[in-house]
C-alpha positions in Angstrom: 99.9 108.2 97.4 101.5 111.7 97.0 103.1 112.3 93.6 105.3 115.4 93.5 102.8 117.4 95.6 103.2 121.0 96.5 100.9 123.3 98.4 101.3 127.1 98.6 98.9 129.4 100.5 97.6 132.8 99.3 100.3 134.7 101.3 103.0 132.7 99.4 103.7 130.6 102.5 104.8 127.2 101.4 103.0 124.3 103.1 104.7 121.3 101.4 107.1 121.2 98.4 107.4 118.3 95.9 106.3 115.6 98.3 106.3 112.1 96.9 105.1 109.5 99.4 103.3 106.1 99.4 101.4 104.9 102.5 100.2 101.3 102.0 97.0 99.7 103.4 97.5 98.7 107.1 100.5 101.0 107.6 101.1 102.8 110.9 102.8 106.1 110.3 104.0 108.9 112.5 104.4 112.4 110.9 106.9 114.3 112.9 108.8 117.6 112.7 108.8 121.1 114.2 105.9 123.5 114.1 105.6 124.7 110.5 107.3 121.7 109.0 104.3 120.7 106.9 102.6 118.1 109.1 99.2 119.9 109.3 99.3 120.7 105.6 99.9 117.0 104.8 97.0 116.0 107.1 94.6 118.6 105.5 95.6 117.4 102.0 94.8 113.8 103.0 91.4 114.7 104.4 90.6 116.7 101.3 90.1 119.9 103.3 92.6 121.6 101.0 93.8 120.8 97.4 97.4 120.7 96.2 98.8 123.6 94.2 100.5 121.0 92.0 101.0 117.2 91.9 98.6 114.3 92.4 97.1 112.7 95.5 95.5 109.3 95.1 93.7 107.6 98.1 91.8 104.4 97.8 92.0 104.7 94.0 90.4 108.2 94.2 92.1 111.3 92.8 91.7 114.0 95.5 92.6 116.6 93.0 89.4 115.9 91.0 87.2 115.2 94.0 83.9 117.1 93.5 81.8 118.6 96.3 79.3 115.8 95.6 81.9 113.1 96.0 83.5 114.6 99.0 81.1 113.1 101.7 81.6 109.7 100.1 85.4 110.0 100.4 85.1 111.1 104.0 83.3 107.8 104.8 86.6 105.9 104.4 88.3 108.2 106.9 88.2 108.4 110.7 89.4 111.8 111.6 90.5 112.6 115.2 91.3 116.2 116.2 92.4 117.4 119.6 89.6 120.0 119.9 87.4 117.7 121.9 84.5 118.4 119.5 81.6 116.6 121.2 78.1 118.0 121.5 77.7 118.8 125.2 73.9 118.3 125.4 74.0 114.9 123.7 74.9 111.6 125.3 77.9 109.7 124.1 75.6 107.3 122.2 73.8 110.3 120.6 77.2 111.8 119.6 78.2 108.7 117.8 74.7 108.3 116.4 74.9 111.7 114.8 78.3 110.8 113.2 76.7 107.7 111.7 73.5 109.4 110.5 75.7 111.9 108.6 77.0 109.0 106.5 73.6 107.6 105.8 73.8 104.5 108.0 70.6 102.6 108.9 69.1 102.5 112.4 70.0 98.7 112.5 73.6 99.4 111.7 73.8 102.2 114.2 72.4 100.2 117.0 74.9 97.4 116.3 78.0 99.5 115.6 78.0 102.0 118.4 78.4 99.4 121.3 81.1 97.7 119.3 83.1 100.9 118.8 82.7 101.9 122.4 83.7 98.4 123.5 86.9 98.7 121.4 88.1 101.7 123.4 86.7 100.4 126.7 84.0 102.9 127.1 80.7 100.9 126.8 79.6 101.9 130.3 79.8 105.6 129.4 77.2 105.2 126.6 74.5 107.2 128.4 76.8 109.8 130.0 77.3 113.3 128.8 80.7 114.7 127.7 81.0 117.1 130.6 81.0 114.2 133.0 84.1 112.6 131.4 87.8 113.1 131.9 90.1 114.4 129.1 91.4 110.8 128.5 87.8 109.4 128.4 86.7 112.1 126.0 89.5 111.3 123.7 88.6 107.6 123.8 85.1 108.6 122.7 86.6 110.6 119.8 88.4 107.4 118.8 85.2 105.4 119.0 83.5 108.0 116.8 86.3 107.8 114.3 86.1 104.0 114.0 82.3 103.6 114.2 81.8 103.8 110.4 84.4 101.2 109.8 86.9 103.5 108.0 89.9 102.3 106.0 92.2 105.1 107.4 92.4 106.8 110.8 94.0 110.3 110.8 94.9 112.0 114.1 96.5 115.4 114.6 98.4 115.8 117.8 96.2 113.2 119.7 98.2 113.4 123.0 98.6 117.2 123.1 96.2 117.7 126.1 96.7 114.4 127.9 98.9 113.3 130.7 101.5 110.6 130.2 99.4 107.6 131.4 96.4 108.7 129.3 98.6 109.2 126.3 100.2 105.8 126.6 96.7 104.3 126.9 95.6 106.1 123.7 98.7 105.0 121.8 98.0 101.4 122.8 94.5 101.8 121.4 95.8 103.2 118.1 98.0 100.1 117.9 94.9 97.8 118.5 93.0 99.7 115.8 95.9 99.2 113.4 96.0 95.5 114.1 92.4 95.4 112.7 93.9 96.3 109.4 93.1 100.0 109.5 95.8 102.4 108.3 96.8 104.8 111.1 98.4 108.2 110.4 99.4 110.4 113.4 100.9 113.8 113.3 102.7 114.4 116.6 105.4 116.1 118.6 105.3 113.4 121.3 108.9 112.1 121.0 108.6 109.6 123.8 105.6 107.8 122.3 107.1 107.7 118.8 110.2 106.1 120.3 108.2 103.5 122.3 105.9 102.5 119.4 108.7 101.9 116.8 106.5 102.4 113.8 107.2 104.1 110.5 108.4 107.6 111.1 108.2 110.3 108.4 110.2 113.4 109.3 109.2 116.8 107.7 111.3 119.9 107.6 110.4 123.1 105.7 107.7 121.3 103.8 109.9 118.5 102.6 110.5 114.9 103.6 113.8 114.8 105.6 113.5 111.1 106.6 111.3 108.1 106.2 112.3 105.2 108.5 110.6 101.9 109.1 110.4 101.0 112.9 112.0 104.4 113.5 112.4 106.8 116.3 111.8 110.5 116.6 114.6 112.4 114.8 116.0 109.4 112.9 116.9 110.6 109.4 117.6 108.0 106.7 
């Protein structure tokens, strides 16, 4: 929940201004708007990478304003974060990449051994477990990023421009996977410019402009303002 949240940067550039917003458990939300509208700021506030200048942010009953450095790793355990930078370790297998993500959250060897095949199976990539990232296509790599995001059983998946580097068919496949993940009860929040996929999915659409919420439409389309 965002309660009257504003974020200003040191150069006096305004990220978001007086945002009040509630995203419920199990929601599927698209954040849309032009470059500079505030989407990335909203994402970075949600992940805890930046703190608001004013206002309160509450996620899973935790106040992000008061989150200490000690508590930050525990908060990140409830999040599955997917960037479009394809940040996999090239000299590690797909299994090892997911294993590293799980070890970072203190998971046991037994849990790791059980969870990785399940996560890869969810995105249809079980057969790629022993492959290296350089042997995969862009679409396959993104599926691995999705598997890495869900492997720790998060409550919330956050994705920033997930289809930016993918062709239409791969993007459609990825959006279908996001829908399947959401149907498991996981909240999905996606910042995107991909109008065609927003329109196809007919999920909640929050439109940002100049750091403010211009529209918030259930089962909306790109550009719908209500």
